[in-house]
Backbone as a printed PyTorch tensor [residue, N CA C, xyz], in Angstrom:
tensor([[[  9.9790,  -2.9260,  -9.9620],
         [ 10.2030,  -3.8630, -10.1810],
         [ 12.3510,  -3.9550, -10.0880]],

        [[ 13.0770,  -4.4230,  -9.4660],
         [ 14.1050,  -4.1010,  -9.4590],
         [ 14.9420,  -5.2420, -10.4920]],

        [[ 16.0490,  -4.2950, -10.6340],
         [ 16.6750,  -5.4870, -11.9620],
         [ 17.8960,  -5.6240, -11.4190]],

        [[ 18.0410,  -6.9120, -11.9400],
         [ 19.8910,  -7.3410, -11.4050],
         [ 20.6030,  -7.4030, -12.1510]],

        [[ 21.8160,  -7.1540, -12.3360],
         [ 22.6930,  -7.3960, -13.0820],
         [ 22.9390,  -8.8680, -13.3760]],

        [[ 23.7150,  -8.8120, -14.4840],
         [ 23.5990, -10.9410, -14.6030],
         [ 25.2540, -11.2630, -14.3120]],

        [[ 25.6700,  -9.9780, -13.6060],
         [ 27.0270, -10.9270, -12.8750],
         [ 27.0350, -10.8280, -11.4060]],

        [[ 25.9700, -10.5840, -11.0430],
         [ 25.6030, -10.9230,  -9.6050],
         [ 25.5520, -12.5600,  -9.4040]],

        [[ 25.7290, -13.0480,  -8.4130],
         [ 25.5930, -14.2330,  -7.9460],
         [ 24.2640, -14.6570,  -7.4470]],

        [[ 24.2010, -15.8430,  -7.6590],
         [ 22.6770, -16.3390,  -7.0880],
         [ 22.5480, -16.4810,  -5.8550]],

        [[ 23.4080, -16.2700,  -4.5770],
         [ 23.3040, -16.1470,  -3.4130],
         [ 22.7480, -14.8400,  -2.9840]],

        [[ 23.0650, -13.8400,  -3.6610],
         [ 22.2430, -12.4610,  -3.5510],
         [ 21.2420, -12.3440,  -3.8840]],

        [[ 20.7690, -12.9290,  -4.9950],
         [ 19.0120, -12.8130,  -4.7090],
         [ 18.3970, -13.8770,  -4.0100]],

        [[ 19.3940, -14.6240,  -3.2240],
         [ 18.4380, -15.5180,  -2.2700],
         [ 17.9640, -14.7990,  -1.1130]],

        [[ 18.9140, -13.3470,  -1.0600],
         [ 19.1140, -12.6930,   0.1470],
         [ 18.1220, -12.2080,   0.2780]],

        [[ 17.4640, -11.6620,  -0.8950],
         [ 16.1800, -10.3850,  -1.3800],
         [ 14.7030, -11.4850,  -1.0940]],

        [[ 14.2340, -11.6830,   0.1000],
         [ 12.9970, -11.8350,   0.8530],
         [ 11.9620, -11.3880,   0.5830]],

        [[ 10.7240, -12.0970,  -0.3090],
         [  9.7200, -11.0340,  -0.0360],
         [  8.5050, -11.6780,   1.0940]],

        [[  7.9700, -10.7650,   1.8930],
         [  7.1870, -11.5850,   2.6610],
         [  6.2570, -11.7640,   2.1980]],

        [[  5.2970, -12.8470,   3.2660],
         [  3.4920, -12.6130,   2.8890],
         [  3.1400, -11.0940,   3.0930]],

        [[  1.7080, -11.0580,   2.5090],
         [  0.7970,  -9.7630,   3.4030],
         [ -0.7250, -10.5510,   3.2510]],

        [[ -0.9950, -10.1260,   4.4410],
         [ -1.8480, -10.6000,   5.2130],
         [ -2.3940, -12.0800,   4.3970]],

        [[ -1.7210, -13.0660,   4.6630],
         [ -1.8150, -14.7530,   4.6140],
         [ -1.6630, -15.0930,   2.8900]],

        [[ -1.4260, -13.8500,   1.8840],
         [ -0.9980, -14.0590,   0.8400],
         [  0.3900, -14.6950,   0.5920]],

        [[  0.8000, -16.2690,  -0.0190],
         [  2.0700, -15.9480,   0.2100],
         [  2.8290, -15.5440,  -0.7620]],

        [[  4.3360, -15.2470,  -0.9490],
         [  5.0870, -14.0010,  -1.7050],
         [  5.8940, -14.9460,  -2.2910]],

        [[  5.6240, -14.6750,  -3.9430],
         [  6.1810, -15.7580,  -4.8300],
         [  7.8200, -15.5340,  -5.2420]],

        [[  8.4240, -16.2330,  -5.2830],
         [  9.7980, -15.9520,  -5.2670],
         [ 10.3230, -15.7660,  -6.9240]],

        [[ 11.0120, -14.7600,  -7.2270],
         [ 11.5280, -14.3960,  -8.7680],
         [ 12.8190, -15.6090,  -8.5790]],

        [[ 12.7520, -15.9760,  -9.7660],
         [ 14.0120, -17.1320,  -9.9210],
         [ 14.6260, -16.6550, -10.7680]],

        [[ 16.1350, -16.0600, -10.5170],
         [ 17.1480, -15.6160, -11.3620],
         [ 18.0690, -17.2540, -11.8800]],

        [[ 18.0570, -18.1850, -11.1400],
         [ 19.0210, -19.4900, -11.7020],
         [ 17.9300, -20.6450, -11.4070]],

        [[ 17.4140, -21.2640, -12.3060],
         [ 16.5500, -22.4140, -12.4270],
         [ 17.0380, -23.2730, -12.0670]],

        [[ 18.1140, -23.3920, -12.1400],
         [ 19.0490, -25.2610, -11.7750],
         [ 19.0630, -25.1940, -10.0470]],

        [[ 19.4950, -23.1640,  -9.6260],
         [ 20.1270, -23.5790,  -8.2750],
         [ 18.3700, -23.4700,  -7.1960]],

        [[ 17.2840, -22.8880,  -8.3680],
         [ 15.9290, -22.8410,  -7.7400],
         [ 15.1240, -24.3940,  -7.4620]],

        [[ 15.3840, -24.9590,  -8.4110],
         [ 15.2920, -26.9000,  -8.5480],
         [ 16.2970, -27.5790,  -7.1830]],

        [[ 17.2570, -26.9680,  -7.0220],
         [ 18.0850, -27.7030,  -6.3130],
         [ 17.7270, -27.7150,  -4.9490]],

        [[ 17.4780, -25.8990,  -4.8660],
         [ 17.1470, -25.3700,  -3.0770],
         [ 15.4560, -26.3700,  -2.9240]],

        [[ 14.8250, -26.2380,  -3.8130],
         [ 13.3560, -27.1220,  -3.3470],
         [ 13.5570, -28.7980,  -3.4470]],

        [[ 14.5950, -29.1160,  -3.8000],
         [ 14.8200, -30.4270,  -4.0320],
         [ 13.7950, -31.3400,  -4.9560]],

        [[ 13.4130, -30.9770,  -6.4250],
         [ 12.2720, -30.8160,  -6.9470],
         [ 13.0790, -31.1050,  -8.4450]],

        [[ 12.2140, -31.9870,  -9.2840],
         [ 12.4450, -32.3350, -10.6730],
         [ 12.1360, -31.2070, -11.3930]],

        [[ 11.7520, -31.0890, -12.7550],
         [ 10.8850, -29.8050, -13.3650],
         [  9.2910, -30.0950, -13.4160]],

        [[  9.2560, -31.4020, -13.8210],
         [  7.8800, -31.3120, -13.8290],
         [  6.8320, -31.0240, -12.3680]],

        [[  8.1760, -31.7990, -11.1670],
         [  6.8330, -31.2640, -10.2120],
         [  7.2010, -29.8070,  -9.7430]],

        [[  8.1670, -29.1490,  -9.7740],
         [  8.3620, -27.7280,  -9.5050],
         [  6.8170, -27.0120, -10.6850]],

        [[  7.0880, -27.3030, -11.8260],
         [  5.8300, -26.9540, -12.6270],
         [  4.6870, -27.5800, -12.1780]],

        [[  4.0760, -28.3080, -11.6600],
         [  3.4110, -29.2060, -10.9410],
         [  2.6740, -27.5230,  -9.5860]],

        [[  3.9530, -27.8910,  -8.4230],
         [  3.9400, -26.7780,  -7.5230],
         [  3.8010, -25.5480,  -8.2250]],

        [[  4.2500, -24.9470,  -9.1920],
         [  3.8740, -23.5910,  -9.4890],
         [  2.4120, -23.5250, -10.0580]],

        [[  1.7780, -24.2940, -10.3870],
         [  0.8720, -24.5470, -11.5020],
         [ -0.1910, -24.2570, -10.5610]],

        [[  0.0160, -25.1990,  -9.3210],
         [ -1.1040, -25.1350,  -7.8030],
         [ -0.5250, -23.7130,  -7.4050]],

        [[  0.2300, -23.0900,  -6.8870],
         [  0.3480, -21.9910,  -6.2510],
         [ -0.3830, -21.2390,  -7.4850]],

        [[  0.0420, -20.6700,  -8.5360],
         [ -1.0290, -20.0020,  -9.1430],
         [ -2.6150, -20.2570,  -9.4800]],

        [[ -3.1680, -21.4530,  -9.0110],
         [ -4.1700, -21.3540,  -8.9900],
         [ -4.9300, -21.1780,  -7.4140]],

        [[ -3.8970, -21.7210,  -6.4100],
         [ -4.1540, -20.8080,  -5.2170],
         [ -4.6690, -19.3190,  -5.4930]],

        [[ -3.5760, -18.7570,  -6.0240],
         [ -3.2680, -17.3320,  -6.2400],
         [ -4.7720, -16.8960,  -6.8430]],

        [[ -5.3360, -17.8450,  -8.2200],
         [ -6.5580, -16.8610,  -8.7380],
         [ -7.6180, -17.2460,  -8.2190]],

        [[ -7.7510, -18.2420,  -6.7460],
         [ -8.6680, -18.6040,  -5.9760],
         [ -9.0990, -17.2370,  -5.0870]],

        [[ -7.8870, -17.2220,  -4.2340],
         [ -7.8930, -15.7930,  -3.4520],
         [ -8.0320, -14.8090,  -4.3690]],

        [[ -7.4790, -13.9580,  -5.4200],
         [ -7.9640, -13.0580,  -6.6170],
         [ -9.6670, -12.9540,  -6.5080]],

        [[-10.0930, -14.0410,  -7.0180],
         [-11.8270, -14.3820,  -6.7700],
         [-12.2870, -13.8220,  -5.8890]],

        [[-11.7670, -14.3350,  -4.6190],
         [-12.6110, -14.2150,  -3.4930],
         [-12.4320, -12.4830,  -3.3050]],

        [[-11.3520, -12.1710,  -3.0880],
         [-10.8720, -10.5540,  -3.1750],
         [-11.6060,  -9.5320,  -3.9440]],

        [[-12.0000,  -9.8540,  -4.6970],
         [-12.9010,  -9.0930,  -5.7480],
         [-14.1230,  -9.2420,  -5.6720]],

        [[-14.4960,  -9.9330,  -4.6950],
         [-15.9000, -10.3470,  -4.0990],
         [-16.2500,  -9.2590,  -3.5870]],

        [[-15.1030,  -9.4840,  -2.6780],
         [-14.9700,  -8.5290,  -1.3400],
         [-15.0780,  -7.3980,  -1.6600]],

        [[-14.0860,  -6.5270,  -2.8890],
         [-14.2260,  -5.4870,  -3.3560],
         [-15.3650,  -4.7650,  -3.8130]],

        [[-16.1450,  -5.6820,  -4.7300],
         [-17.9530,  -5.3870,  -5.2420],
         [-18.7090,  -5.0470,  -3.7900]],

        [[-18.4590,  -6.2530,  -2.8200],
         [-19.3980,  -5.7420,  -1.8460],
         [-19.3770,  -4.3980,  -0.6670]],

        [[-17.7980,  -3.9960,  -0.8860],
         [-17.6340,  -2.9630,  -0.3320],
         [-17.8720,  -1.4960,  -1.2370]],

        [[-17.7110,  -1.8360,  -2.7960],
         [-18.1150,  -0.8690,  -3.3530],
         [-19.4110,  -0.7250,  -3.2040]],

        [[-20.3930,  -1.4460,  -3.1830],
         [-22.0350,  -1.4980,  -3.5390],
         [-21.9250,  -0.6460,  -1.6600]],

        [[-21.3010,  -1.1570,  -0.8790],
         [-21.9130,  -0.8660,   0.2350],
         [-21.2570,   0.6010,   0.6100]],

        [[-20.8300,   1.1730,   0.3350],
         [-20.1470,   2.9230,   0.7240],
         [-21.2070,   3.4790,  -0.2590]],

        [[-21.7570,   3.3080,  -1.1210],
         [-22.8260,   4.2560,  -1.4480],
         [-24.3890,   4.0470,  -0.8790]],

        [[-24.4110,   3.2690,  -0.0950],
         [-25.7270,   2.8210,   0.7530],
         [-25.4600,   3.7360,   2.3680]],

        [[-23.9810,   3.7970,   2.5690],
         [-23.7200,   4.3320,   4.2170],
         [-23.7560,   6.0770,   3.6630]],

        [[-23.6740,   5.9660,   2.6710],
         [-23.6560,   7.3740,   2.1310],
         [-24.8060,   8.2110,   2.1020]],

        [[-25.7450,   7.4750,   1.2980],
         [-27.2560,   7.6170,   1.2600],
         [-27.5860,   8.3620,   2.3790]],

        [[-27.4450,   7.0980,   3.9150],
         [-28.2530,   7.1040,   4.7680],
         [-27.7260,   8.3580,   5.6980]],

        [[-26.5170,   8.7000,   5.6000],
         [-25.6620,   9.8280,   6.4780],
         [-26.9080,  10.9910,   5.4070]],

        [[-27.0780,  11.2020,   4.3940],
         [-27.1750,  12.0940,   3.1690],
         [-28.9130,  12.1250,   4.0470]],

        [[-29.5930,  11.1560,   4.4830],
         [-31.1710,  11.1810,   5.0650],
         [-31.0580,  11.1320,   6.3360]],

        [[-29.9580,  11.0390,   7.3740],
         [-29.7760,  11.3580,   8.8920],
         [-29.5700,  12.8760,   8.9940]],

        [[-29.1130,  13.9660,   7.6500],
         [-29.0610,  15.0390,   8.1520],
         [-30.0510,  15.5750,   7.3740]],

        [[-30.5200,  14.8820,   6.5310],
         [-31.9220,  15.5760,   6.1010],
         [-32.8740,  16.5030,   6.8570]],

        [[-32.8090,  14.9950,   8.1240],
         [-33.8760,  14.6680,   9.1220],
         [-33.3770,  15.6940,  10.2330]],

        [[-32.0800,  15.6560,   9.9880],
         [-31.9940,  16.8860,  11.4620],
         [-31.7570,  18.0880,  10.5520]],

        [[-31.5660,  18.5920,   9.8360],
         [-31.6720,  20.1410,   9.3020],
         [-33.4570,  19.8630,   9.2880]],

        [[-34.4960,  19.4140,   9.0370],
         [-35.5930,  19.4300,   8.9670],
         [-35.6820,  20.1280,  10.6900]],

        [[-35.3560,  18.8030,  11.5500],
         [-35.0870,  18.9260,  12.8350],
         [-35.4130,  20.7050,  13.4670]],

        [[-33.8920,  20.7040,  13.1130],
         [-33.1310,  22.1080,  13.4530],
         [-34.1730,  23.2260,  12.5440]],

        [[-34.7150,  22.9560,  11.5720],
         [-35.4530,  24.1200,  11.0070],
         [-36.4070,  24.5790,  11.7160]],

        [[-37.0770,  23.7360,  12.4830],
         [-38.6630,  24.0130,  13.4320],
         [-39.4650,  24.5110,  12.4490]],

        [[-39.6770,  24.4570,  11.3170],
         [-40.8070,  25.3780,  10.6550],
         [-42.3010,  24.2450,  10.7670]],

        [[-41.8340,  23.1320,  11.4850],
         [-43.2590,  22.4400,  12.2440],
         [-43.8000,  21.2930,  10.8810]],

        [[-43.5630,  21.2960,   9.5670],
         [-44.3200,  21.1460,   8.5130],
         [-43.5370,  20.0380,   8.4240]],

        [[-44.2330,  18.4480,   8.1210],
         [-43.5230,  17.2160,   8.1220],
         [-42.7560,  17.1980,   6.9340]],

        [[-42.0360,  15.9450,   7.0860],
         [-41.1520,  16.0500,   5.4220],
         [-41.8560,  14.7560,   4.4710]],

        [[-42.1320,  14.9360,   3.5600],
         [-42.7380,  14.6230,   2.7950],
         [-41.4940,  13.3670,   1.9180]],

        [[-41.6620,  12.1920,   1.8980],
         [-40.4050,  11.2520,   1.1600],
         [-41.1550,  10.2330,   0.3630]],

        [[-40.3490,   9.6620,  -0.3920],
         [-40.9670,   8.6160,  -1.1570],
         [-39.4170,   7.6090,  -0.4430]],

        [[-39.7000,   6.4460,  -0.5050],
         [-38.7930,   5.4250,   0.1970],
         [-38.9740,   3.9510,  -0.4620]],

        [[-38.0890,   3.4640,  -0.5040],
         [-38.1110,   2.0480,  -1.3560],
         [-38.6290,   0.5640,  -0.6180]],

        [[-39.6190,   0.3600,  -0.9790],
         [-40.4050,  -0.5620,  -0.0260],
         [-39.5950,  -1.7900,  -0.1570]],

        [[-39.1870,  -2.3880,  -1.6950],
         [-38.7380,  -3.8000,  -2.1040],
         [-38.4880,  -2.9580,  -3.4690]],

        [[-37.4790,  -3.8360,  -4.2210],
         [-36.7740,  -3.2390,  -5.3510],
         [-38.0910,  -2.7060,  -6.6430]],

        [[-37.9220,  -1.7950,  -6.8580],
         [-38.7440,  -0.9480,  -7.6670],
         [-40.3580,  -0.4330,  -7.0540]],

        [[-40.4310,  -0.4770,  -5.7690],
         [-41.6880,  -0.1320,  -5.2430],
         [-41.2910,   0.3130,  -4.0640]],

        [[-42.0290,   1.9970,  -4.5970],
         [-41.9210,   2.7770,  -3.4540],
         [-43.1090,   3.4710,  -2.7740]],

        [[-43.0300,   4.0560,  -1.6160],
         [-44.1110,   4.9070,  -0.8600],
         [-44.0930,   5.7820,  -0.6400]],

        [[-45.0640,   6.5850,  -0.2750],
         [-44.8140,   8.1690,  -0.0400],
         [-44.9940,   8.0720,   1.5250]],

        [[-44.2740,   8.8760,   1.9680],
         [-44.3770,   8.9800,   3.7240],
         [-44.1510,  10.1990,   4.5200]],

        [[-45.0690,  10.1670,   5.2500],
         [-44.9370,  11.7490,   6.1850],
         [-44.2460,  11.8740,   7.4880]],

        [[-42.8250,  12.2920,   7.5900],
         [-42.2690,  12.4660,   8.3680],
         [-42.7450,  13.5150,   9.6170]],

        [[-42.7120,  13.5530,  10.6330],
         [-42.7820,  14.5820,  11.7640],
         [-41.8650,  14.6210,  12.2910]],

        [[-41.2810,  15.7240,  13.0530],
         [-40.1310,  16.1430,  13.6370],
         [-39.9460,  15.0040,  14.3890]],

        [[-38.6100,  14.1970,  14.3880],
         [-38.1790,  13.2060,  15.2380],
         [-36.8310,  13.6130,  15.3830]],

        [[-36.4240,  12.5380,  16.9930],
         [-35.3780,  12.7660,  17.6150],
         [-34.3150,  11.5060,  17.3510]],

        [[-35.1310,  10.5280,  16.7300],
         [-34.3780,   9.2000,  16.3990],
         [-34.4410,   8.7480,  15.1060]],

        [[-33.7650,   8.0350,  14.9570],
         [-33.9850,   7.0730,  13.7990],
         [-33.5100,   5.6160,  13.7770]],

        [[-33.7880,   4.9670,  13.1680],
         [-33.5430,   3.6310,  13.2750],
         [-33.3310,   2.6080,  12.1590]],

        [[-31.9860,   2.3130,  12.6320],
         [-30.5740,   1.5190,  11.3620],
         [-30.7880,   0.1000,  11.4150]],

        [[-30.5510,  -0.4960,  10.3350],
         [-30.3420,  -1.9710,  10.4820],
         [-29.0810,  -2.3830,  10.5700]],

        [[-29.1120,  -3.0780,  11.1740],
         [-27.6880,  -3.7240,  11.4810],
         [-27.0630,  -4.5450,  10.9240]],

        [[-28.2290,  -5.1480,  10.4320],
         [-27.9880,  -6.9530,   9.8240],
         [-28.7170,  -7.8790,  10.8610]],

        [[-28.2030,  -8.8790,  10.1550],
         [-29.2660, -10.2740,  10.5440],
         [-30.6510,  -9.5940,  11.4640]],

        [[-30.9670,  -9.1390,  10.9330],
         [-32.3080,  -8.9330,  11.0160],
         [-32.4910,  -7.9750,  12.5240]],

        [[-31.6540,  -7.5720,  12.5000],
         [-31.4380,  -6.4250,  14.0850],
         [-31.8240,  -4.8330,  13.5510]],

        [[-32.2680,  -4.0100,  14.3150],
         [-32.5220,  -2.9480,  14.1330],
         [-32.9800,  -2.2610,  15.1200]],

        [[-31.9280,  -1.0750,  15.4170],
         [-31.5400,  -0.3100,  16.5560],
         [-32.2540,   0.8960,  16.4820]],

        [[-33.0020,   1.6910,  17.3870],
         [-32.8710,   2.9060,  17.6280],
         [-32.0560,   4.0370,  17.9280]],

        [[-31.5930,   5.3710,  16.9700],
         [-30.4290,   5.7150,  17.6330],
         [-30.9330,   7.3450,  17.3980]],

        [[-30.2420,   8.0190,  18.2950],
         [-30.8780,   9.5320,  18.0640],
         [-30.0970,   9.7860,  16.5550]],

        [[-29.8210,  11.3490,  16.1430],
         [-29.7130,  11.0900,  14.9470],
         [-28.1400,  11.9340,  15.0710]],

        [[-27.7280,  12.1890,  16.6200],
         [-26.1180,  12.2570,  16.3540],
         [-25.9320,  11.0310,  16.6270]],

        [[-26.0670,   9.7790,  17.2030],
         [-25.4260,   8.5190,  17.4190],
         [-25.5250,   8.0060,  15.7650]],

        [[-26.7290,   8.1900,  15.3160],
         [-26.6100,   7.4900,  14.0400],
         [-25.6570,   8.1680,  13.3450]],

        [[-25.5150,   9.5530,  13.2430],
         [-24.2160,   9.6450,  11.9620],
         [-23.1000,   9.7050,  12.6720]],

        [[-22.9530,   9.3940,  14.2160],
         [-21.7990,   9.1860,  14.3880],
         [-21.3540,   7.7940,  14.0210]],

        [[-22.3880,   6.5520,  13.8850],
         [-22.5520,   5.2640,  13.9310],
         [-22.0720,   5.2970,  12.0750]],

        [[-22.8170,   5.7150,  11.3520],
         [-22.5260,   5.4250,   9.8930],
         [-21.4490,   6.4570,   9.5420]],

        [[-20.7660,   7.1100,  10.1240],
         [-19.4080,   7.8380,   9.8730],
         [-18.5990,   6.9620,  10.0600]],

        [[-18.7350,   6.1750,  11.2940],
         [-17.5300,   5.2520,  11.4290],
         [-17.5110,   3.8010,  10.6240]],

        [[-18.6150,   3.7650,  10.4260],
         [-19.1790,   2.7420,   9.2290],
         [-18.3320,   3.0350,   8.0310]],

        [[-18.9070,   4.3850,   7.5340],
         [-17.8650,   5.0600,   6.2370],
         [-16.6430,   4.7230,   6.3080]],

        [[-15.7990,   5.3860,   7.3910],
         [-14.8110,   5.2520,   7.0560],
         [-14.0240,   4.1870,   7.3640]],

        [[-14.7480,   2.7030,   8.1250],
         [-14.1550,   2.0710,   8.0470],
         [-14.2020,   1.0600,   6.9640]],

        [[-15.4950,   1.1520,   6.0080],
         [-15.7170,   0.3020,   4.4340],
         [-14.5940,   0.7320,   3.7050]],

        [[-14.0830,   2.5610,   3.8510],
         [-13.2830,   3.1210,   2.5650],
         [-12.0360,   2.7040,   3.0160]],

        [[-11.6010,   2.5290,   4.2680],
         [-10.5300,   1.4960,   4.8990],
         [-10.2390,   0.4820,   4.1460]],

        [[-11.0940,  -0.6090,   4.8170],
         [-11.1950,  -1.7520,   4.0640],
         [-10.9120,  -1.7760,   2.5080]],

        [[-11.2590,  -0.5840,   2.1320],
         [-11.4140,  -1.0510,   0.4070],
         [ -9.9130,  -0.7390,   0.3210]],

        [[ -9.6280,  -0.1410,   0.6210],
         [ -7.9730,   0.3240,   0.8700],
         [ -7.1300,  -1.2430,   0.8890]],

        [[ -7.1950,  -1.4440,   1.3880],
         [ -6.5760,  -2.6360,   2.0410],
         [ -6.6170,  -3.5000,   0.6280]],

        [[ -7.6270,  -3.5630,   0.6050],
         [ -8.2850,  -4.4930,  -0.6790],
         [ -7.3280,  -4.5200,  -1.7550]],

        [[ -7.3470,  -3.1240,  -2.3000],
         [ -7.0860,  -2.4720,  -3.3230],
         [ -5.3180,  -2.9470,  -3.3990]],

        [[ -5.0750,  -2.5390,  -2.2270],
         [ -3.3570,  -3.2720,  -1.8910],
         [ -3.1240,  -4.2620,  -2.1770]],

        [[ -3.9420,  -5.5800,  -1.4220],
         [ -3.7680,  -7.0240,  -1.3540],
         [ -4.2570,  -7.1700,  -2.9400]],

        [[ -5.2060,  -6.3180,  -3.4190],
         [ -5.1940,  -7.0130,  -5.1360],
         [ -4.0620,  -6.6720,  -5.9470]],

        [[ -3.3400,  -5.9290,  -5.5720],
         [ -2.0070,  -5.3830,  -6.1910],
         [ -1.0230,  -6.2590,  -6.1070]],

        [[ -0.9110,  -6.5610,  -5.0980],
         [ -0.0070,  -7.4900,  -4.7180],
         [  0.3160,  -8.4050,  -4.7770]],

        [[ -1.3200,  -9.5100,  -4.9010],
         [ -1.6420, -10.4690,  -5.5900],
         [ -1.5030, -10.6810,  -7.0860]],

        [[ -1.6940,  -9.6770,  -7.6550],
         [ -1.7090,  -9.3180,  -8.9870],
         [  0.2070,  -9.3310,  -9.4970]],

        [[  0.7850,  -8.8890,  -8.7360],
         [  2.6950,  -9.1110,  -8.3940],
         [  2.7390, -10.8020,  -8.6950]],

        [[  2.4070, -11.4560,  -7.1600],
         [  2.9310, -12.5270,  -7.4940],
         [  2.1960, -13.1630,  -8.1640]],

        [[  0.8700, -13.3880,  -8.8680],
         [  0.5970, -13.9150, -10.4900],
         [  1.8590, -13.6290, -11.2700]],

        [[  1.9150, -12.3460, -11.7530],
         [  2.7770, -12.3490, -12.5290],
         [  4.3320, -12.8290, -12.6730]],

        [[  4.7200, -12.7790, -11.3850],
         [  5.8650, -13.4900, -10.9180],
         [  6.0010, -15.4330, -10.9980]],

        [[  4.6780, -15.5810, -10.1450],
         [  4.5420, -16.9100, -10.6280],
         [  4.5070, -17.4710, -12.0300]],

        [[  3.6100, -16.8910, -13.3970],
         [  3.7540, -17.2690, -14.4230],
         [  5.5560, -16.8560, -15.0570]],

        [[  5.7290, -15.5210, -14.8020],
         [  7.1790, -16.0100, -14.8860],
         [  8.0800, -16.8900, -14.9810]],

        [[  8.3800, -17.0220, -13.4440],
         [  8.4970, -18.3110, -13.2560],
         [  9.0120, -19.7750, -13.8260]],

        [[  6.8070, -20.3080, -14.1740],
         [  6.6610, -21.4690, -15.0510],
         [  7.2480, -20.8800, -16.0010]],

        [[  7.2790, -20.0570, -17.0310],
         [  7.7960, -19.6110, -17.8800],
         [  9.1910, -20.0740, -17.9740]],

        [[ 10.0270, -19.5280, -17.2190],
         [ 11.5070, -19.6560, -16.7630],
         [ 11.7750, -21.2940, -16.9330]],

        [[ 11.2780, -21.8320, -15.7390],
         [ 11.5600, -23.1910, -15.5650],
         [ 11.4520, -24.3340, -16.6330]],

        [[ 10.1630, -23.9600, -17.4610],
         [  9.7020, -24.7810, -18.9910],
         [ 10.4120, -24.2910, -19.9530]],

        [[ 11.2670, -23.0750, -20.1890],
         [ 12.2200, -22.9950, -20.9790],
         [ 13.4870, -23.1810, -20.8530]],

        [[ 13.4280, -23.5940, -19.3060],
         [ 15.3280, -24.1910, -18.7740],
         [ 15.2630, -25.7660, -19.5590]],

        [[ 13.8050, -25.7070, -18.7630],
         [ 13.8820, -27.4120, -19.4170],
         [ 14.0980, -27.8510, -20.8420]],

        [[ 13.3500, -27.3080, -21.2490],
         [ 13.4220, -27.0010, -23.0790],
         [ 15.0290, -27.5110, -23.4360]],

        [[ 15.7330, -26.0050, -22.9610],
         [ 17.0060, -26.2180, -23.3150],
         [ 18.1130, -26.6380, -22.7600]],

        [[ 17.5630, -27.3680, -21.3990],
         [ 18.4920, -28.4690, -21.2920],
         [ 18.7610, -29.8470, -21.8340]],

        [[ 17.0460, -30.1960, -22.5450],
         [ 16.9480, -31.5310, -23.4190],
         [ 17.6900, -31.0740, -24.7610]],

        [[ 17.6800, -29.9280, -25.4970],
         [ 18.3060, -29.4960, -26.0930],
         [ 19.7570, -30.0650, -26.5650]],

        [[ 20.1330, -29.0930, -24.9690],
         [ 21.4780, -29.6490, -24.9370],
         [ 21.8920, -31.0240, -25.1710]],

        [[ 20.8470, -31.9840, -24.6130],
         [ 21.5510, -33.2380, -23.9120],
         [ 21.0930, -34.1930, -25.0360]],

        [[ 20.2420, -33.6930, -25.9850],
         [ 19.7890, -34.3670, -27.3460],
         [ 21.3990, -34.1670, -28.5680]],

        [[ 21.6880, -32.7680, -28.5200],
         [ 22.7770, -32.2460, -29.0630],
         [ 23.9810, -33.0990, -28.7520]],

        [[ 24.3810, -33.2310, -27.6070],
         [ 25.5190, -33.8140, -27.0960],
         [ 25.1480, -35.6660, -27.3140]],

        [[ 24.0230, -35.7440, -27.2310],
         [ 23.8820, -37.0650, -27.9400],
         [ 24.1660, -37.7090, -29.3650]],

        [[ 23.1500, -36.5700, -30.1280],
         [ 23.6810, -36.8690, -31.2190],
         [ 25.1870, -36.3460, -32.0490]],

        [[ 26.1160, -36.0180, -31.2720],
         [ 27.4790, -35.6660, -31.3500],
         [ 27.8560, -37.0710, -31.2840]],

        [[ 27.7780, -37.6060, -30.0420],
         [ 28.4110, -38.9460, -29.5360],
         [ 27.9320, -39.8500, -30.6810]],

        [[ 26.9870, -39.9070, -31.2290],
         [ 26.1190, -41.5380, -31.9790],
         [ 27.4670, -40.8620, -33.2540]],

        [[ 27.9200, -39.7580, -33.9450],
         [ 28.2900, -39.9780, -34.9280],
         [ 29.7550, -39.7860, -35.2100]]])
């Protein structure tokens, strides 16, 4: 985070604009609370309500992104396991020993069955939505590798989005504290001025 000297004008801080990232609105760091409130044409309570609402929106987006991240983190090992199985079938076929491959596979959670797999030129892959297609081992390997690469790329984007989002949450929390503290300070000044005038 870049630091700005206290001698810089508020117009220079307005020139620094952070753009949105994939639909996540960027939070504005507030140098001067008075200028910020006048630009938004809001009083302190309205500004605090706006910032609190924005903070809740960030938290909601964060929950959605974390759920997507968990899904991808669970999906990547499954794809790797499928790639290993297809590679094993291909290696068994290439070895041409004539012996079937004996494997235990999971039917349901905690329930396994033993299978004898003869040499095969194709495998069936679940694509989702109750769809299964028959692929050659080479096609299956290419498809699974492409899915693995896409999942890893999506995970990297999600991690970057989460970092950006966490930065926006921090900036918003700091802005809420600055606006609140500025309001308390202004009230104290008003109270001090009123007590001086009364005496």
